[in-house]
N, C-alpha and C positions, 0 to 999 in steps of 0.2 A: 381906588385907582392909583397907579404909580405917579410920582411927581416928576417934574421936568428934570431930565438928567443932563441937559446942557450939551449933549453929544449928538443925539439923534438915534431914534429907536426904529427897528424894523418890526412890524406887526404881522403875525401869521394868524389866520382864522381857520379853525378846523370844525367841520360839521359833524364828523363821526369817525369810526374806526378806520374806514377806507382812506379818508384824508390823512389821518394820523400815520398810517402805515406808509403812505407814499411821500408825505411832506416832512415827516419826522427827520429823515436823513438830511434834508436841506436846512431845517432848523438847527440841527446839531452842527452842521458844517459852518453855518454863519455864527452861532452862538459860542462855540468852543474857544474862539479867540478873544472872548470878552465883549464882543459887540452887544449893546443892549437889545434885547428881544422880548416883546410881549406876545403871548399866545392867547387868543380868545377861543374858547372851547364851548361848543353848543351841544355837547354830549356828556352826560353825567359820568359814564364809565371812563371815557377818555380823559376827562378832567381829573378824576381820581388817579388814574394810572400815570398821568404825566408828573404827578408829585413823587413817584417812586421809580420811574422808569430808569434803566441802567445808565443812560447818557446824561441824565439831569445833573449829576454832580460835576460833570465836565463843563457845564455852562453856568458860570457864576452870576451872570447878569440876566438870567431868564425869569420872567414873571408870567404866571399862568392866571388868567382871568375867566371865571365862569360866565357864560352867556347862555346857559342851558334854559330852554323854553319852559314856560309854566305848565305846559300840558301838550297833548298831541296837537300837531299842526292842523290849523283850521278851526279848532275848537274856540269857543268864546273866551275862555280863560287864557288860552295861548295868545290870542289876538290882543287882548287887553294887556297881557304881560309884555308885549312888544313895546309898549310905551316906555319901559325902562331904558330902551335903546333908541329913543327918538333922536332925531338929527342934532338937536341942540346939545343933548348930553354926550353923544358920541363925539361931536366936533370938540367939545370941551376937553374930553378925555384924550383925544389925539393931540391937541395942542399941548396939554400938560405933559404928555409923554414925549413930546417933540418927534412924533412919528413921521418918518421920511418915505416909507414904502409900506403898502398893504399887500399882503400875499394871501391868496386863497386858492381853493381847488378850482373853482370857476363859479358856481352858482349862476343864477340868472343875471345876465349882463344888463347894462343900462344904455348901451349904444343904440343909435337909430330909432329911439322911441319918441312917439308924439302922443301925449295923453292929455285929458281934459284938466282944467284948473282944479276941479274937485278931486279927481284922482291924484293929482299932485299933492294936495293937502293931506289926503289920506295916507299917501306914502311917506310924507314928511314925518307923520306921527307914528305910523304903525307898520311900515315895511319890515321884513325880517332883518335880522342883524347883518346878514351878508350883503343884501341890497343897500341897507343904510350905510354900511361902511364904504361902498362904492360911491354913493351920492356925496357923503361927507369928504371922501378923498378928492372927488372932482371939485367940490366947493373950495377946498383948502389948497388945491394945486398939488396934491400928493399923488404920485403914480401908483398904479396897481399892477400886480403880476398874477397870472393864473398858472398853477402847477396842477393840471388835471390828473386825478388819481388813476393809477393803473398804467400798464404798458402793453400795447397790442402785439399779439403774435400774428395778426392778419395783415396781408399785403393787398387785400381787396376789402370792400365794404360788405358787411353781411346784410343782404337785402331780406330782412325778416318782414313779416306782415306789417309790423309797426313802422319800420323804416320805409317800406314802400308806400304806406298811407301818408306818412309825413312828407315824403318827397313829392308825392302826387299833389299835395296841397300847396306846394311852394315851388312850382315850375321845375320839378325834377331835382331839387336841391334840399338838403337838410337845413332847417331854419336856425343856423348858428351865427347869424350876423351880429347878434348882441355880444358875441365874444370879442368883437372889435373894441370893446370897452377898455381892455387892458393895454398897458404899455408893452407888456410882453405876455404872449400865450405860448407856453413851453411844451414842446414835445420831446419824448425820450429818443426818438429815431426819425430819420428823414422819411423812411417808408410810411410811417404812421402819419406824419405831417402831410405827405402828398395825398394819401387816401382821404383824409378829413377835408382838406382845403379843396381838392378836386370835386368832392361830392357834396359840398355845403355852400351856404351863402356868405360865409365869413371871407373877408377880403384877403386874408393871408399876409397882410402887410405887417402885422405885429407878431407873427409866429417866429419862434426860435427853436433850435434843436440843440439841447445841452447834454444829451445822454440820459441815462436813467439814474436818478438819485437812489431809488430803491433797489434796483437790480444791478449791482456791480460787486466786484470781488472784495473791496474794502468793507462796505456796509454789511454785506451778507455774512462775512466772516465774523464781524463783531456781533451781529444780530443773533447768529446761531450759537455763538459762544455763551451768550446770556440767556438763551431760551431754556426754560425749565424742563425737566424730564417729563416725557409723556407717560401717563399712567395707562399702559396697555398690557393686555394679558401676555405672559411669556409664550414663546413658541413651543408648541407641543413636540413630542418626539418625532412625529411624522412631518412636521412643518419645517421647511428649510429656508423659507423667504417670506418676508413681510411686505405686502403690496399695498401701497397707499393709493386709494382711488378718489379723486375729487369729482363730485357730482357736477356735471356741466350746467351752464345757464341754458335752460331749455329753449328760450326764445332765439338763440343763435343757430337756428336751423339744425338742431340736434335731434336725432331719431331717439325719442324717449323709450319706446318699447325695446329697441335693440340694445340701448344702454342698460336697461334693467336686466335684459337677458344675459348680457356680458357679465355684469356684476354677479348674478346668480350663478353663472357658469364657473366663474373664478372662485366663488365661495364654496363651490362643491369640490374643488381640488384639494385633496388631503394634504398636499405638500405646501400649500399657501395659507398664510394668514392674511385675509383681506380686510383692510381698515377703510371705512367709507366716511368721507368728510364732505359736508356741504360747503358752498361758496360763502365768502365773507358777507356778501349781500344775500342772505339766506333765502329771501323771497324769490330770487331768480333761479334757485336751484333746489327748492324745497321738494321733499318726497311726499307723495300722498299716503294716506293711511294704508291703502291696499299695497303700495310699493313697499312701505316699511314692513308690513306683515310678510310680504314675499321674501324680503331679505332676512327677516327673522327666522325663516325656515332654513336658511343656509348658514354656513359657518362664516358669518360676516360680523365684524366689530364695528358698531355704529358709534361715531364720535360727535359729541355736542359742540356748539359754537364756543364753549368755554375753553377749549384746548387750542393753542395757537398752531398755525400751519408750520412754522419753523420747528416746533417741538415734535410734530408728527413726521415731518420730512427727515429730521435728524435720526429718528428712531426707525425709519423704514429703509428697506433695501432697494426699492424701485418705486417710482411715481408714475401713475397712470392718469391722464388728463386729456381732454379734448381740445380746449381752446383758451384756457386761462394762462395769464402771465406767471402764475405761481410755478409753472414748469421751468421758468428761468432759474428759480432757486435750486431745482434739482440739478440743472446743468452746471451752475456755479459751485455746487457742493460735490460734483463728481459722481452723482447718483444717476443710474440709468433712467431715462424718461421714455415712456411708451405712449404714443398717440394713436389710438384706433381711429384712423381718419374716416373709415367707412361709416362712423356714427354721425358725421357732419355732412351736410350737403356738398356735393362736388364743386359747386360754384365758389366755395370759400377756399382762397389760397392763403397759405401762411409762409412765414419766414423759414419754417422747417422744411418746406418744399424746395426752397431756394438754396439754403445754406447748411442743411443737415441739423444734427444735434438731437434728433428724435428717431426712435424706432417706430416707424409708421406701419400699421397693420391694416389689412383690408377685409377681415372677417372675424367673427367671433372665434372660430377654430384656430386661425393663425395667431390671434392674440393670446389665447390660452396656451398654445404650443410654445410661443416665445417666452411667456412668463413662467413656464414650468421647466425650461431648460436647466440643465445642471449648473451652467454658468451664464451670466448675463452682464456684459460690460456696457458702459456708456456708448451711445452712438457717436461716431466721428462727426465733427462739424468743420465747416470751412475755415480757412485761415483768417478770413475777414469777419467772422461771425461776431466776435467780441466788440470790434469797432463799430460794426453796422448796428447791432442790437443794443449793446450796453453803452456805447460811446467811448470805449477805451478803458483803461485801468481806472479803478474806482477813486484812487487819490486824485487823478486828473479830473474826473467827472465832478466830484464833490467840490473840488477847488473851483471848477468853472461855475457851479451854482453859487458858491460864496462870492466870487469876484463879480459875476454878472448881477447878482442881486444888490450887492454893495454899490456897483456902478449906477444901477437904477435909482437907488436911494441917495446917491451922491455922498456916501460915507467914506 
């Protein structure tokens, strides 16, 4: 563990790749001026990558600490392994490092909880590291901040079966009251904050809107400049356009059959090279064996999780997606973005409906026709799009994250 620096440290806790993707820009913004920063990482791949990531050299006082579990969550070995991060040890580590603020994606909060004495003792010894950090921070009077990963394109809540079930259990609200744990719970946009607070049990008193640390012109430009080349087949003589298709998260009221039909139709077009990529949280957008077999019969390039989205977007001419925030990268890179809105339930409304920025199609035929046109330019977007969605210019957004986090830490 690092020793007391006498200045004050900001601690960031990352659960996995999604956290690292979203919170990495905030870490960079805080640490590049020399502020002492510790990063606790619970994922072996992320821990390894943070030692060689492109912005690491710009952050001289950055320390990366592995808190990788000993096994799969819930297994006996993993539960016993949590003893490494019992409350006494974590409290000692935070004191030695003079931690002044703990920042995490969110994890399970500790607000509004009433548990038995026995359960309290069990948690003291073996809660996971993210919950332990919150308890230790509370005991030591250290504020915590939540930077939830991702950025929503939706201006309404998606009432999937899971969401409807959870809301029915909790008087018509999503059970998010434990998110009141944090001194600041940060949203990238006001429309996303309004959707979540209106439809959940969180009080909203601690919510902030700072813009998007991940999706802004400054960070995306740097991120894409450092992205390694994608190893994709060259276009054939008949192909004039590479189309990158992100598999949607099926639970978000997406028509799975129609989606597969569209991918197959695009793959059958000789002038297109169709590259199919799953979501970062692959379980949400996994393809079945039958679906993979179907696409194998078409002219489709399947891409594994090992290839980064920035590498793929940079190598592509157009991006097709239904509701992922990765579409914002296409907009920021000046790439055409196509959203086949017919693939998602009509109850879902998005920022694309209000402010433009996407070519929205209403059938398989119209989508194929659009993507096979001789020329395809980015869709126009409203004058306020960048302010509403991204929070303004990236330099200002990342400075806001740095300044607001430093203020919470009293640094």
